[in-house]
Structure formats: structure tokens, C-alpha cells
C-alpha atoms as one frame of an Amber mdcrd trajectory, in Angstrom:
protein
 -11.295-105.772 -17.615 -14.959-104.821 -17.449 -16.085-101.825 -15.429 -17.988
-104.067 -13.009 -14.866-106.158 -12.400 -12.767-103.063 -11.753 -15.143-101.951
  -9.002 -14.357-105.121  -7.044 -10.679-105.457  -7.934  -8.457-104.690  -4.957
  -5.215-105.466  -6.729  -5.084-109.005  -5.352  -3.914-107.861  -1.919  -7.130
-108.477   0.001  -8.420-111.814   1.194 -11.706-110.790   2.814 -10.498-111.339
   6.377 -10.649-107.681   7.291 -14.191-107.509   5.962 -15.022-110.626   8.010
 -13.700-108.938  11.153 -15.723-105.809  10.330 -18.915-107.842   9.907 -18.300
-109.576  13.247 -17.828-106.199  14.935 -21.023-104.890  13.303 -22.897-107.961
  14.562 -21.543-107.412  18.076 -22.516-103.738  17.928 -26.065-104.341  16.764
 -26.582-107.168  19.264 -25.404-104.882  22.075 -27.903-102.237  20.949 -30.663
-104.829  21.275 -29.500-105.855  24.748 -29.269-102.201  25.791 -32.893-101.720
  24.770 -33.792-104.743  26.913 -31.930-103.259  29.878 -33.605 -99.886  29.457
 -37.053-101.472  29.292 -36.303-103.459  32.484 -37.283-106.672  30.804 -38.438
-109.503  33.033 -36.235-111.866  31.007 -33.009-110.449  32.450 -31.258-112.575
  35.067 -30.376-111.280  38.521 -27.386-108.961  38.041 -27.077-107.789  41.646
 -23.596-109.336  41.955 -22.376-107.618  38.776 -20.305-104.540  38.175 -23.268
-102.145  38.162 -25.345-104.031  40.755 -29.011-104.100  39.794 -28.985-100.701
  38.042 -30.218-101.835  34.655 -29.850 -98.357  33.150 -26.090 -98.548  33.839
 -25.907-101.929  32.107 -27.775-100.390  29.176 -25.319 -97.498  28.940 -22.432
 -99.970  29.158 -23.869-101.971  26.259 -24.378 -98.798  24.204 -20.722 -97.854
  24.745 -19.610-101.318  23.602 -21.973-101.087  20.617 -20.608 -97.695  19.596
 -16.997 -98.919  19.840 -17.775-102.051  17.831 -19.634-100.206  15.066 -16.977
 -97.490  14.840 -14.275-100.172  14.732 -16.105-101.983  11.925 -16.373 -98.764
   9.936 -12.703 -98.049  10.598 -11.726-101.520   9.361 -13.681-101.047   6.154
 -11.980 -97.685   5.670  -8.486 -99.091   6.306  -8.034 -97.334   9.644  -5.892
 -98.509  12.512  -8.531 -97.865  15.195 -10.591-100.790  13.925  -7.595-103.105
  13.992  -6.767-102.201  17.582 -10.360-102.677  18.747 -10.600-105.912  16.721
  -7.499-107.353  18.400  -8.706-106.273  21.853 -12.154-107.739  21.184 -10.688
-111.052  20.013  -8.436-111.400  23.046 -11.226-110.484  25.489 -13.614-112.982
  23.899 -11.015-115.742  24.169 -10.232-114.942  27.820 -13.931-114.717  28.751
 -14.605-118.007  26.990 -11.977-119.805  29.031 -13.644-118.428  32.161 -17.104
-119.740  31.190 -16.064-123.002  29.509 -17.271-125.020  32.514 -20.737-123.451
  32.372 -21.328-123.301  28.608 -18.745-125.435  26.783 -20.275-125.227  23.293
 -20.768-121.473  23.500 -17.228-121.049  24.814 -15.769-123.201  22.039 -17.626
-121.259  19.358 -16.659-117.909  20.888 -12.991-118.955  21.084 -13.141-119.998
  17.436 -14.691-116.677  16.428 -12.115-114.701  18.445  -9.247-116.671  16.901
 -10.653-116.142  13.390 -10.923-112.380  13.913  -7.363-112.160  15.268  -6.063
-114.376  12.454  -7.917-112.320   9.879  -6.483-109.048  11.121  -2.966-110.442
  11.537  -2.862-112.139   8.135  -4.159-109.160   6.176  -1.714-106.372   5.508
  -2.800-102.944   6.601  -3.916-100.920   3.618  -3.774 -97.182   3.570  -7.060
 -95.527   2.647  -7.094 -94.152  -0.873
């Protein structure tokens, strides 16, 4: 086997699903960083959030998004390193996305259907891939 092939050989035990889940969590994390910046800049494009958890305090929404971003990015790194933290956060994220999508399916059916599909794929990917210990 060539040296280049050995660098990518995982012994046949990996299927790429864990990496898929990590990429999804990275995408969520970086998107939440962008939305946090929008909250901090008090963008005029933000809808009325006065009925939300943090009322109309956009700085609190920004901090909330930064916390979610940090958890998602750390979970993605943990998944790539074979850690259990990433798996736990990945499962929680998948379940929350599915539940939220059922709540909003009447308002945005295509978005909800795509989000449910993505949540199911992440959960399937984590469940179907055996946990590997970091080497």
C-alpha cells in the first residue's frame, strides 16, 4: 500500500458518517457566529423578538448564539477526535432540530422537511458508526 493510501486508511471501520455529523455541527457553529454578529450590530433585518426568551435584548440573543456556536464547534472537533462529547451534542442537536421542525412545519413546510431530514441523517450517522477510541 502506498504511503498516500495509508494516510487515509482507517482500517475499513469508518463510513464517513461521523465526519458528516462533524461538518454539519461546524456549519451550525459558523452560521450561529454570523447571526450573533448580526444581533450585536442591531441589524435592521432582524424580526421583532419582543415575545422571545430574551425579549428585545439583542445582545442577549447574540450571546446565546455564541454559546450555541461554541458548543457546536467543540462538538465537531470532538467528533473528529473520536470523543464522546461530540456524540452527545450531536444526538441532542439532531433531536432538537427534529422537534423544532415539527413545531414550525405549518409555517415553513419545506424548511421543516429539510431540517428533519438533516437531523435524522446526523442521528443515523452517529448511531450507525461505532465509537472509535482516539489513537
